[in-house]
N, C-alpha and C positions, 0 to 999 in steps of 0.2 A: 873660793868663787873662780873660778879661771876670767882671766881678762874677756875673753872671748864671750862666755855666757854673761859676765858681767853688762857689756856692751849692748847686748840682746834684750836681757831684762830689763833696760835703762830706756832701749828702743820702744821696749811693749808699754813701759809705765812701772813695771812692775817691782822695782827700786827706788821708784822716785818716790818725795815726797806724799803722802795720802790725797787722792782728790779731794776735792772741797766736797763737803756735805751741798747735796742739793740744798739752798736758799728755801726758806720756810715761806710759804705763802702765807704776806698779812692780810689775805683777802677771804673772807667767808663766805658763804650765798646760801641763804634761808630760799626756800618754795612752799608755796601753797595753792591748791587749785583757787579759783576766782569764785566767792559767792553765788555769784549769777548759775555758773556750771549747773546743765541738766543734769540728776541724779543717776538718769540711765541714758547718755548720749549715744545717738545714732549719725548716723551720714546724713551729712547738711548740717548738720549741728555746729555750733562754734562754741570753743572751751577758752579757759584765760587760764593761764596762771601767773601770778606773783612773786617777783623774786624779791629779797632785799641782799644786795650785794652792798660790804663793809667792810671798812678799815678795820680792823683789830690790832692791826699794830700802833707802835709809838714813833712814827714817821710819814709825812704824806707820801702816797704812792702817785708815781704819775702814770700817764697812757693807760688806764685802763679798759681792756676790752672784753667785753661781755657777749656770750651768744647761746643761743638753744639748738639743743638735738634731739632730734626724734628715732625713737628706733621699734622697731618690731619684733615684738616677742614671741609671738606665736610660734610653736614647733614647724620648724619647717620654712619658716618665713621669716627667721631671723637676720634681719638688717637694718642699715639705718634707711631714714627717710630723706628726700629731697623736701625742704621746707619750702619750697617754691609753688610748689604744687596746693599745699597747704594753708598758703596767704600767711605765713609766719612771718614776724620780724626776723632781718637777718641776724643782725646783732647790735650791739651799741656802744659807744666810746665813751669814755669819763677823760675827761684833761688830767683830772687830779681829785683823788677823795684825801682830805685832811685823816689824820688818824682820829677814829671814832664816828666818824662820817659815816652815814648810809644811803644808797640812794634805792629807791623802789622800782621797779618796771613791771609793767605788767606785758604779757607775750600772750597772743590772741594765736588760736586754731581753727581753722575751718576744718571740720572733720570730712574725707573726702573718702575713706576706706574703711570696713567693717575689720575687726581683729584686736587685740591687746598690744597697747602701746606702754613708754614708758618715753619721759622729758626728764631732760638732765640741763639744767643750766652752768655755763663754765666760764672761768673768766681769767685771765693773764693780763700781764704788765708788759709795757715796752721795756723795759730792762731786765723783769726776772725771768730765774730759770725753774720757777715751779707755776702749777696750773692748780685751781682751785674750781671745786667741782661742788652744785648741789645735792642733797640727798635725792634718791630715783623719786619722780612721780608716777605713777602707774595708773594707767584709764584704761577702760574699754568701748568699743566701738560697736556698738550692733547695727546691723545690714539693716537699710531702710528697704519695705514692701517697694517692689515695683510695681507692683498692681496697688492703685491707691483708689480706695473705695468712692473715694469725693469726686473724683474724674469719671469712675467705669457705671458706679448707680444708675445717673441720668441716662447714660446711654444704652445700658440694659433693659433701663424701664423705659425710656422714650421712646427708642426705636419699632418694640412692639406692640405699644399704644398708637403710635405716629402708624404703623402699616394696618393695621387695624379700624382705625378711623378712615384711613383711604379706603379701604374695604370695602365699611358701610357704607359714605359715600357715593362707592361706586354703584354698591347693589342698590340704593334709593335713587339713582340716577336711572335705572334700567326699571 
């Protein structure tokens, strides 16, 4: 290899020692829907997801940060969702997680739009170079009817009855 080519390769890191492999994340995350979730949620309902963040390693892990992400997966509408609108927890921090220790966290969501969604919880450590993620938890939100019969029915039945009663009273006075 020519000296000029060798210098270029070293500058790019091509001839250097192999880069350190990404550090394995000793943290694992399990996720499950809350037992209180409605079977067929619709806009306005609340859903919850419970996660368990566990240190599967042999050494304590310091500075664990966990957060939930919400993605819309409807065709043509694929996008991350801003959790502020969904009244969800932003993140949790754990100063330390001992080997084998697990922390359970509930992540509530207020459903504000219909569609198909996916929740994933991620965790990173202060010093680590890796990211741990939970499996996906998928759910669908049904649209809430704009017209609610509980509010419309009294008006729809009450107004004609009120008008009819007014006409009868007026007719009797004549």
